[in-house]
TORKOL-4160 file (C-alpha; in steps of 0.2 Angstrom, whole numbers, padded with zeros to 4 digits, m for minus):
379
<pt num="1" X="m0001" Y="0000" Z="0000"/>
<pt num="2" X="0005" Y="0015" Z="m0002"/>
<pt num="3" X="0011" Y="0028" Z="0012"/>
<pt num="4" X="m0008" Y="0038" Z="0014"/>
<pt num="5" X="m0014" Y="0023" Z="0015"/>
<pt num="6" X="m0003" Y="0015" Z="0026"/>
<pt num="7" X="m0004" Y="0029" Z="0041"/>
<pt num="8" X="m0024" Y="0028" Z="0041"/>
<pt num="9" X="m0026" Y="0010" Z="0040"/>
<pt num="10" X="m0009" Y="0000" Z="0051"/>
<pt num="11" X="m0012" Y="m0001" Z="0070"/>
<pt num="12" X="m0032" Y="0001" Z="0069"/>
<pt num="13" X="m0040" Y="m0018" Z="0070"/>
<pt num="14" X="m0037" Y="m0021" Z="0088"/>
<pt num="15" X="m0054" Y="m0024" Z="0094"/>
<pt num="16" X="m0066" Y="m0036" Z="0087"/>
<pt num="17" X="m0080" Y="m0035" Z="0103"/>
<pt num="18" X="m0088" Y="m0017" Z="0094"/>
<pt num="19" X="m0080" Y="m0016" Z="0077"/>
<pt num="20" X="m0072" Y="0002" Z="0081"/>
<pt num="21" X="m0064" Y="0012" Z="0066"/>
<pt num="22" X="m0052" Y="0020" Z="0078"/>
<pt num="23" X="m0041" Y="0011" Z="0090"/>
<pt num="24" X="m0044" Y="0009" Z="0108"/>
<pt num="25" X="m0035" Y="0016" Z="0121"/>
<pt num="26" X="m0031" Y="0004" Z="0136"/>
<pt num="27" X="m0025" Y="0015" Z="0150"/>
<pt num="28" X="m0024" Y="m0002" Z="0159"/>
<pt num="29" X="m0006" Y="m0001" Z="0170"/>
<pt num="30" X="m0006" Y="m0021" Z="0171"/>
<pt num="31" X="m0015" Y="m0035" Z="0164"/>
<pt num="32" X="m0022" Y="m0049" Z="0172"/>
<pt num="33" X="m0016" Y="m0070" Z="0166"/>
<pt num="34" X="m0028" Y="m0083" Z="0165"/>
<pt num="35" X="m0017" Y="m0094" Z="0170"/>
<pt num="36" X="0004" Y="m0094" Z="0177"/>
<pt num="37" X="0014" Y="m0091" Z="0161"/>
<pt num="38" X="m0003" Y="m0088" Z="0150"/>
<pt num="39" X="m0010" Y="m0071" Z="0145"/>
<pt num="40" X="m0016" Y="m0062" Z="0131"/>
<pt num="41" X="m0001" Y="m0056" Z="0127"/>
<pt num="42" X="0001" Y="m0042" Z="0139"/>
<pt num="43" X="0005" Y="m0039" Z="0157"/>
<pt num="44" X="0011" Y="m0024" Z="0159"/>
<pt num="45" X="0011" Y="m0009" Z="0151"/>
<pt num="46" X="0030" Y="m0002" Z="0155"/>
<pt num="47" X="0035" Y="m0018" Z="0145"/>
<pt num="48" X="0021" Y="m0019" Z="0132"/>
<pt num="49" X="0003" Y="m0007" Z="0127"/>
<pt num="50" X="m0008" Y="m0012" Z="0115"/>
<pt num="51" X="m0011" Y="0007" Z="0110"/>
<pt num="52" X="0006" Y="0006" Z="0110"/>
<pt num="53" X="0010" Y="m0007" Z="0102"/>
<pt num="54" X="m0002" Y="0001" Z="0087"/>
<pt num="55" X="0006" Y="0014" Z="0085"/>
<pt num="56" X="0022" Y="0007" Z="0082"/>
<pt num="57" X="0015" Y="m0003" Z="0069"/>
<pt num="58" X="0011" Y="0012" Z="0060"/>
<pt num="59" X="0028" Y="0019" Z="0061"/>
<pt num="60" X="0038" Y="0005" Z="0055"/>
<pt num="61" X="0029" Y="0001" Z="0042"/>
<pt num="62" X="0027" Y="0021" Z="0036"/>
<pt num="63" X="0047" Y="0018" Z="0038"/>
<pt num="64" X="0049" Y="0000" Z="0030"/>
<pt num="65" X="0058" Y="m0007" Z="0046"/>
<pt num="66" X="0053" Y="m0024" Z="0056"/>
<pt num="67" X="0048" Y="m0016" Z="0071"/>
<pt num="68" X="0048" Y="0000" Z="0082"/>
<pt num="69" X="0049" Y="0007" Z="0099"/>
<pt num="70" X="0038" Y="0021" Z="0103"/>
<pt num="71" X="0049" Y="0031" Z="0119"/>
<pt num="72" X="0044" Y="0044" Z="0130"/>
<pt num="73" X="0051" Y="0057" Z="0122"/>
<pt num="74" X="0064" Y="0060" Z="0108"/>
<pt num="75" X="0077" Y="0061" Z="0118"/>
<pt num="76" X="0070" Y="0046" Z="0125"/>
<pt num="77" X="0073" Y="0037" Z="0110"/>
<pt num="78" X="0089" Y="0044" Z="0107"/>
<pt num="79" X="0097" Y="0039" Z="0125"/>
<pt num="80" X="0089" Y="0021" Z="0120"/>
<pt num="81" X="0100" Y="0022" Z="0104"/>
<pt num="82" X="0116" Y="0025" Z="0114"/>
<pt num="83" X="0114" Y="0008" Z="0127"/>
<pt num="84" X="0117" Y="m0001" Z="0111"/>
<pt num="85" X="0136" Y="0003" Z="0115"/>
<pt num="86" X="0150" Y="m0002" Z="0126"/>
<pt num="87" X="0160" Y="0010" Z="0137"/>
<pt num="88" X="0177" Y="0013" Z="0123"/>
<pt num="89" X="0162" Y="0014" Z="0110"/>
<pt num="90" X="0167" Y="0028" Z="0098"/>
<pt num="91" X="0153" Y="0039" Z="0089"/>
<pt num="92" X="0154" Y="0048" Z="0074"/>
<pt num="93" X="0142" Y="0064" Z="0070"/>
<pt num="94" X="0137" Y="0080" Z="0067"/>
<pt num="95" X="0144" Y="0096" Z="0073"/>
<pt num="96" X="0129" Y="0105" Z="0069"/>
<pt num="97" X="0115" Y="0092" Z="0075"/>
<pt num="98" X="0100" Y="0098" Z="0086"/>
<pt num="99" X="0107" Y="0104" Z="0103"/>
<pt num="100" X="0097" Y="0091" Z="0115"/>
<pt num="101" X="0107" Y="0076" Z="0105"/>
<pt num="102" X="0124" Y="0087" Z="0107"/>
<pt num="103" X="0119" Y="0089" Z="0126"/>
<pt num="104" X="0117" Y="0073" Z="0128"/>
<pt num="105" X="0130" Y="0064" Z="0117"/>
<pt num="106" X="0145" Y="0076" Z="0124"/>
<pt num="107" X="0139" Y="0081" Z="0143"/>
<pt num="108" X="0130" Y="0063" Z="0147"/>
<pt num="109" X="0139" Y="0048" Z="0138"/>
<pt num="110" X="0154" Y="0057" Z="0136"/>
<pt num="111" X="0155" Y="0053" Z="0156"/>
<pt num="112" X="0150" Y="0034" Z="0151"/>
<pt num="113" X="0165" Y="0030" Z="0144"/>
<pt num="114" X="0158" Y="0034" Z="0124"/>
<pt num="115" X="0169" Y="0047" Z="0114"/>
<pt num="116" X="0161" Y="0056" Z="0102"/>
<pt num="117" X="0168" Y="0065" Z="0086"/>
<pt num="118" X="0156" Y="0081" Z="0082"/>
<pt num="119" X="0161" Y="0085" Z="0060"/>
<pt num="120" X="0156" Y="0089" Z="0043"/>
<pt num="121" X="0145" Y="0077" Z="0039"/>
<pt num="122" X="0143" Y="0086" Z="0022"/>
<pt num="123" X="0160" Y="0079" Z="0020"/>
<pt num="124" X="0163" Y="0061" Z="0018"/>
<pt num="125" X="0182" Y="0062" Z="0016"/>
<pt num="126" X="0179" Y="0072" Z="0037"/>
<pt num="127" X="0169" Y="0057" Z="0041"/>
<pt num="128" X="0182" Y="0043" Z="0034"/>
<pt num="129" X="0196" Y="0053" Z="0044"/>
<pt num="130" X="0186" Y="0053" Z="0059"/>
<pt num="131" X="0185" Y="0033" Z="0059"/>
<pt num="132" X="0193" Y="0023" Z="0076"/>
<pt num="133" X="0196" Y="0006" Z="0078"/>
<pt num="134" X="0185" Y="0009" Z="0092"/>
<pt num="135" X="0172" Y="0017" Z="0080"/>
<pt num="136" X="0154" Y="0007" Z="0081"/>
<pt num="137" X="0142" Y="0021" Z="0078"/>
<pt num="138" X="0138" Y="0033" Z="0063"/>
<pt num="139" X="0123" Y="0045" Z="0070"/>
<pt num="140" X="0118" Y="0056" Z="0053"/>
<pt num="141" X="0104" Y="0070" Z="0054"/>
<pt num="142" X="0098" Y="0076" Z="0038"/>
<pt num="143" X="0094" Y="0087" Z="0035"/>
<pt num="144" X="0101" Y="0096" Z="0051"/>
<pt num="145" X="0096" Y="0107" Z="0065"/>
<pt num="146" X="0092" Y="0118" Z="0061"/>
<pt num="147" X="0105" Y="0123" Z="0044"/>
<pt num="148" X="0095" Y="0112" Z="0035"/>
<pt num="149" X="0112" Y="0103" Z="0028"/>
<pt num="150" X="0111" Y="0086" Z="0019"/>
<pt num="151" X="0123" Y="0073" Z="0022"/>
<pt num="152" X="0124" Y="0058" Z="0010"/>
<pt num="153" X="0118" Y="0045" Z="0018"/>
<pt num="154" X="0120" Y="0029" Z="0004"/>
<pt num="155" X="0141" Y="0034" Z="0005"/>
<pt num="156" X="0141" Y="0034" Z="0021"/>
<pt num="157" X="0130" Y="0016" Z="0026"/>
<pt num="158" X="0141" Y="0010" Z="0010"/>
<pt num="159" X="0156" Y="0018" Z="0022"/>
<pt num="160" X="0151" Y="0010" Z="0036"/>
<pt num="161" X="0146" Y="m0005" Z="0031"/>
<pt num="162" X="0164" Y="m0010" Z="0025"/>
<pt num="163" X="0168" Y="m0008" Z="0045"/>
<pt num="164" X="0152" Y="m0017" Z="0050"/>
<pt num="165" X="0149" Y="0002" Z="0061"/>
<pt num="166" X="0129" Y="0002" Z="0064"/>
<pt num="167" X="0121" Y="0020" Z="0057"/>
<pt num="168" X="0106" Y="0027" Z="0064"/>
<pt num="169" X="0097" Y="0044" Z="0057"/>
<pt num="170" X="0087" Y="0054" Z="0064"/>
<pt num="171" X="0072" Y="0056" Z="0053"/>
<pt num="172" X="0061" Y="0070" Z="0064"/>
<pt num="173" X="0062" Y="0085" Z="0051"/>
<pt num="174" X="0057" Y="0074" Z="0035"/>
<pt num="175" X="0046" Y="0061" Z="0042"/>
<pt num="176" X="0047" Y="0044" Z="0033"/>
<pt num="177" X="0034" Y="0054" Z="0021"/>
<pt num="178" X="0049" Y="0065" Z="0012"/>
<pt num="179" X="0062" Y="0052" Z="0017"/>
<pt num="180" X="0068" Y="0033" Z="0018"/>
<pt num="181" X="0081" Y="0031" Z="0027"/>
<pt num="182" X="0082" Y="0011" Z="0027"/>
<pt num="183" X="0082" Y="0012" Z="0008"/>
<pt num="184" X="0098" Y="0021" Z="0010"/>
<pt num="185" X="0108" Y="0006" Z="0018"/>
<pt num="186" X="0104" Y="0015" Z="0037"/>
<pt num="187" X="0100" Y="0001" Z="0051"/>
<pt num="188" X="0092" Y="0011" Z="0065"/>
<pt num="189" X="0078" Y="0026" Z="0060"/>
<pt num="190" X="0074" Y="0040" Z="0075"/>
<pt num="191" X="0061" Y="0050" Z="0077"/>
<pt num="192" X="0055" Y="0066" Z="0088"/>
<pt num="193" X="0035" Y="0058" Z="0085"/>
<pt num="194" X="0032" Y="0076" Z="0095"/>
<pt num="195" X="0034" Y="0084" Z="0079"/>
<pt num="196" X="0029" Y="0078" Z="0061"/>
<pt num="197" X="0021" Y="0062" Z="0065"/>
<pt num="198" X="0010" Y="0069" Z="0077"/>
<pt num="199" X="0008" Y="0085" Z="0072"/>
<pt num="200" X="0000" Y="0095" Z="0084"/>
<pt num="201" X="0009" Y="0101" Z="0097"/>
<pt num="202" X="m0002" Y="0091" Z="0109"/>
<pt num="203" X="0012" Y="0076" Z="0116"/>
<pt num="204" X="0029" Y="0071" Z="0116"/>
<pt num="205" X="0036" Y="0056" Z="0111"/>
<pt num="206" X="0046" Y="0047" Z="0100"/>
<pt num="207" X="0051" Y="0031" Z="0091"/>
<pt num="208" X="0065" Y="0020" Z="0087"/>
<pt num="209" X="0062" Y="0010" Z="0070"/>
<pt num="210" X="0073" Y="m0007" Z="0067"/>
<pt num="211" X="0080" Y="m0014" Z="0050"/>
<pt num="212" X="0084" Y="m0030" Z="0057"/>
<pt num="213" X="0077" Y="m0041" Z="0070"/>
<pt num="214" X="0094" Y="m0044" Z="0081"/>
<pt num="215" X="0093" Y="m0023" Z="0086"/>
<pt num="216" X="0074" Y="m0023" Z="0088"/>
<pt num="217" X="0074" Y="m0037" Z="0102"/>
<pt num="218" X="0090" Y="m0027" Z="0109"/>
<pt num="219" X="0082" Y="m0010" Z="0108"/>
<pt num="220" X="0065" Y="m0018" Z="0116"/>
<pt num="221" X="0076" Y="m0024" Z="0131"/>
<pt num="222" X="0082" Y="m0009" Z="0129"/>
<pt num="223" X="0067" Y="0003" Z="0132"/>
<pt num="224" X="0058" Y="m0009" Z="0146"/>
<pt num="225" X="0074" Y="m0012" Z="0157"/>
<pt num="226" X="0077" Y="0008" Z="0156"/>
<pt num="227" X="0058" Y="0011" Z="0155"/>
<pt num="228" X="0057" Y="0026" Z="0142"/>
<pt num="229" X="0041" Y="0017" Z="0135"/>
<pt num="230" X="0029" Y="0028" Z="0129"/>
<pt num="231" X="0010" Y="0032" Z="0138"/>
<pt num="232" X="m0004" Y="0024" Z="0132"/>
<pt num="233" X="m0014" Y="0041" Z="0131"/>
<pt num="234" X="0001" Y="0049" Z="0121"/>
<pt num="235" X="0002" Y="0036" Z="0107"/>
<pt num="236" X="m0017" Y="0034" Z="0103"/>
<pt num="237" X="m0013" Y="0053" Z="0101"/>
<pt num="238" X="0001" Y="0050" Z="0088"/>
<pt num="239" X="m0008" Y="0037" Z="0081"/>
<pt num="240" X="m0023" Y="0049" Z="0079"/>
<pt num="241" X="m0010" Y="0062" Z="0072"/>
<pt num="242" X="0000" Y="0051" Z="0059"/>
<pt num="243" X="m0015" Y="0049" Z="0050"/>
<pt num="244" X="m0013" Y="0064" Z="0041"/>
<pt num="245" X="0005" Y="0065" Z="0040"/>
<pt num="246" X="0004" Y="0064" Z="0020"/>
<pt num="247" X="m0008" Y="0080" Z="0018"/>
<pt num="248" X="0000" Y="0089" Z="0032"/>
<pt num="249" X="0020" Y="0086" Z="0026"/>
<pt num="250" X="0011" Y="0094" Z="0009"/>
<pt num="251" X="0005" Y="0108" Z="0015"/>
<pt num="252" X="0018" Y="0111" Z="0026"/>
<pt num="253" X="0032" Y="0109" Z="0009"/>
<pt num="254" X="0021" Y="0121" Z="m0001"/>
<pt num="255" X="0020" Y="0136" Z="0015"/>
<pt num="256" X="0040" Y="0134" Z="0015"/>
<pt num="257" X="0045" Y="0136" Z="m0003"/>
<pt num="258" X="0032" Y="0151" Z="m0003"/>
<pt num="259" X="0043" Y="0159" Z="0012"/>
<pt num="260" X="0057" Y="0154" Z="0009"/>
<pt num="261" X="0055" Y="0164" Z="m0007"/>
<pt num="262" X="0049" Y="0177" Z="0000"/>
<pt num="263" X="0066" Y="0177" Z="0013"/>
<pt num="264" X="0076" Y="0175" Z="m0001"/>
<pt num="265" X="0070" Y="0192" Z="m0008"/>
<pt num="266" X="0070" Y="0203" Z="0008"/>
<pt num="267" X="0084" Y="0216" Z="0010"/>
<pt num="268" X="0085" Y="0211" Z="0030"/>
<pt num="269" X="0088" Y="0195" Z="0026"/>
<pt num="270" X="0105" Y="0190" Z="0024"/>
<pt num="271" X="0104" Y="0172" Z="0018"/>
<pt num="272" X="0091" Y="0157" Z="0020"/>
<pt num="273" X="0094" Y="0139" Z="0022"/>
<pt num="274" X="0080" Y="0129" Z="0012"/>
<pt num="275" X="0082" Y="0112" Z="0003"/>
<pt num="276" X="0069" Y="0118" Z="m0010"/>
<pt num="277" X="0079" Y="0134" Z="m0014"/>
<pt num="278" X="0088" Y="0134" Z="m0029"/>
<pt num="279" X="0103" Y="0141" Z="m0019"/>
<pt num="280" X="0105" Y="0127" Z="m0009"/>
<pt num="281" X="0122" Y="0120" Z="m0011"/>
<pt num="282" X="0117" Y="0101" Z="m0010"/>
<pt num="283" X="0103" Y="0103" Z="m0022"/>
<pt num="284" X="0111" Y="0087" Z="m0033"/>
<pt num="285" X="0111" Y="0074" Z="m0014"/>
<pt num="286" X="0092" Y="0083" Z="m0012"/>
<pt num="287" X="0083" Y="0078" Z="m0027"/>
<pt num="288" X="0095" Y="0060" Z="m0025"/>
<pt num="289" X="0091" Y="0053" Z="m0009"/>
<pt num="290" X="0073" Y="0065" Z="0000"/>
<pt num="291" X="0057" Y="0067" Z="m0009"/>
<pt num="292" X="0051" Y="0083" Z="m0002"/>
<pt num="293" X="0058" Y="0097" Z="0006"/>
<pt num="294" X="0050" Y="0097" Z="0022"/>
<pt num="295" X="0042" Y="0111" Z="0033"/>
<pt num="296" X="0060" Y="0119" Z="0040"/>
<pt num="297" X="0069" Y="0135" Z="0037"/>
<pt num="298" X="0079" Y="0144" Z="0044"/>
<pt num="299" X="0087" Y="0162" Z="0039"/>
<pt num="300" X="0100" Y="0176" Z="0045"/>
<pt num="301" X="0092" Y="0190" Z="0048"/>
<pt num="302" X="0101" Y="0208" Z="0049"/>
<pt num="303" X="0101" Y="0213" Z="0063"/>
<pt num="304" X="0111" Y="0232" Z="0061"/>
<pt num="305" X="0092" Y="0234" Z="0050"/>
<pt num="306" X="0082" Y="0225" Z="0063"/>
<pt num="307" X="0083" Y="0220" Z="0082"/>
<pt num="308" X="0080" Y="0201" Z="0086"/>
<pt num="309" X="0068" Y="0206" Z="0100"/>
<pt num="310" X="0057" Y="0218" Z="0088"/>
<pt num="311" X="0057" Y="0205" Z="0073"/>
<pt num="312" X="0050" Y="0194" Z="0087"/>
<pt num="313" X="0039" Y="0208" Z="0095"/>
<pt num="314" X="0031" Y="0210" Z="0079"/>
<pt num="315" X="0025" Y="0191" Z="0075"/>
<pt num="316" X="0005" Y="0189" Z="0075"/>
<pt num="317" X="0005" Y="0172" Z="0066"/>
<pt num="318" X="0024" Y="0165" Z="0071"/>
<pt num="319" X="0024" Y="0161" Z="0088"/>
<pt num="320" X="0040" Y="0162" Z="0096"/>
<pt num="321" X="0042" Y="0144" Z="0105"/>
<pt num="322" X="0053" Y="0130" Z="0105"/>
<pt num="323" X="0049" Y="0113" Z="0095"/>
<pt num="324" X="0043" Y="0112" Z="0076"/>
<pt num="325" X="0031" Y="0100" Z="0066"/>
<pt num="326" X="0015" Y="0106" Z="0073"/>
<pt num="327" X="m0001" Y="0114" Z="0059"/>
<pt num="328" X="0002" Y="0131" Z="0068"/>
<pt num="329" X="0018" Y="0142" Z="0065"/>
<pt num="330" X="0033" Y="0143" Z="0075"/>
<pt num="331" X="0050" Y="0154" Z="0077"/>
<pt num="332" X="0065" Y="0153" Z="0087"/>
<pt num="333" X="0084" Y="0158" Z="0089"/>
<pt num="334" X="0094" Y="0142" Z="0092"/>
<pt num="335" X="0108" Y="0153" Z="0099"/>
<pt num="336" X="0098" Y="0158" Z="0116"/>
<pt num="337" X="0085" Y="0142" Z="0114"/>
<pt num="338" X="0086" Y="0124" Z="0103"/>
<pt num="339" X="0105" Y="0123" Z="0103"/>
<pt num="340" X="0112" Y="0135" Z="0118"/>
<pt num="341" X="0118" Y="0120" Z="0128"/>
<pt num="342" X="0130" Y="0116" Z="0116"/>
<pt num="343" X="0140" Y="0132" Z="0121"/>
<pt num="344" X="0147" Y="0148" Z="0110"/>
<pt num="345" X="0163" Y="0138" Z="0103"/>
<pt num="346" X="0153" Y="0124" Z="0096"/>
<pt num="347" X="0139" Y="0134" Z="0091"/>
<pt num="348" X="0151" Y="0144" Z="0079"/>
<pt num="349" X="0159" Y="0127" Z="0072"/>
<pt num="350" X="0142" Y="0122" Z="0067"/>
<pt num="351" X="0141" Y="0139" Z="0058"/>
<pt num="352" X="0124" Y="0144" Z="0068"/>
<pt num="353" X="0125" Y="0165" Z="0072"/>
<pt num="354" X="0116" Y="0173" Z="0085"/>
<pt num="355" X="0105" Y="0180" Z="0071"/>
<pt num="356" X="0100" Y="0164" Z="0068"/>
<pt num="357" X="0082" Y="0160" Z="0065"/>
<pt num="358" X="0074" Y="0143" Z="0064"/>
<pt num="359" X="0055" Y="0142" Z="0056"/>
<pt num="360" X="0044" Y="0125" Z="0058"/>
<pt num="361" X="0033" Y="0132" Z="0044"/>
<pt num="362" X="0013" Y="0126" Z="0049"/>
<pt num="363" X="0001" Y="0124" Z="0037"/>
<pt num="364" X="m0011" Y="0142" Z="0039"/>
<pt num="365" X="m0012" Y="0150" Z="0021"/>
<pt num="366" X="0005" Y="0154" Z="0015"/>
<pt num="367" X="0001" Y="0172" Z="0010"/>
<pt num="368" X="m0006" Y="0176" Z="0027"/>
<pt num="369" X="0014" Y="0170" Z="0035"/>
<pt num="370" X="0020" Y="0181" Z="0021"/>
<pt num="371" X="0010" Y="0195" Z="0027"/>
<pt num="372" X="0014" Y="0194" Z="0043"/>
<pt num="373" X="0033" Y="0192" Z="0039"/>
<pt num="374" X="0031" Y="0205" Z="0027"/>
<pt num="375" X="0024" Y="0219" Z="0045"/>
<pt num="376" X="0037" Y="0209" Z="0056"/>
<pt num="377" X="0051" Y="0214" Z="0045"/>
<pt num="378" X="0048" Y="0232" Z="0042"/>
<pt num="379" X="0053" Y="0234" Z="0061"/>
């Protein structure tokens, strides 16, 4: 089935008692046994829950994986994946990844025996140069957050396969509607389902999708042992949200392109980062590995002409808030908000500046969004 159909019909027919066309919520924390060692497949919700199983089936089908673990947050998904490693292992990742992932790697897991190299992931030679005998994982975030840099997934997975290195792709920005990392050789895909999978800014959640059963077994064990699984009600809301993934992603993309084109022409904007623009330097790679451009963009505001605070004070439809992927439009300053935990040196190395504004373009009428930006940029 095509992705629009999969998103609507997978993980639905779970209860034949009343023929509900919507997956029921099973809020029970525990399930009784018919006899010792005999139950209906569930015993305790931390381990498994029917509503969460339905969501996991849906996301696994969308990504083309053999299975999925739905976690309490996106960072819970990232944390679980890092526990696939052992002390002494080395990880290669980007120097411009999400600030929460950067903080987890550099401040938490670096103190637990893992080591990390933060490199320019656009340069496969730089990735190759960072390889060590103890390298066991390459963490891919593409497009990157917030500068929309693109990693050549197929080139990286080929490099990793030569050495038996696990590859993980954060597919949050594009969702499986616009990018399918398994088709390019990735071993594990992660999501913050808070974002486009759910799409309504009313839950937090994460997902780990597995390419092979062996990794799935270990991943599920870790989610259970670490207590990082998603609550049934949040899983139910995400399953509701994912049904309109295709329609929302098309609307996000249409609006983002209009906004990016408008900003690129504006005299108070110094630079725009959006994969759909002809000015993006990785156009050939984008066309080769992505099925669309998504709803995220960033731009550099010329603060000599309009201060940041004044711009944010004047926006009416773009809320100053962290997060992304909801139906409403959001703006934020990575230097002070989503990526502040990276520290000034790492921010500068990544290319993020004090003038960088990240935009999550919603599904409103694009004309209204452009008009709102136009009046805000007048200062």
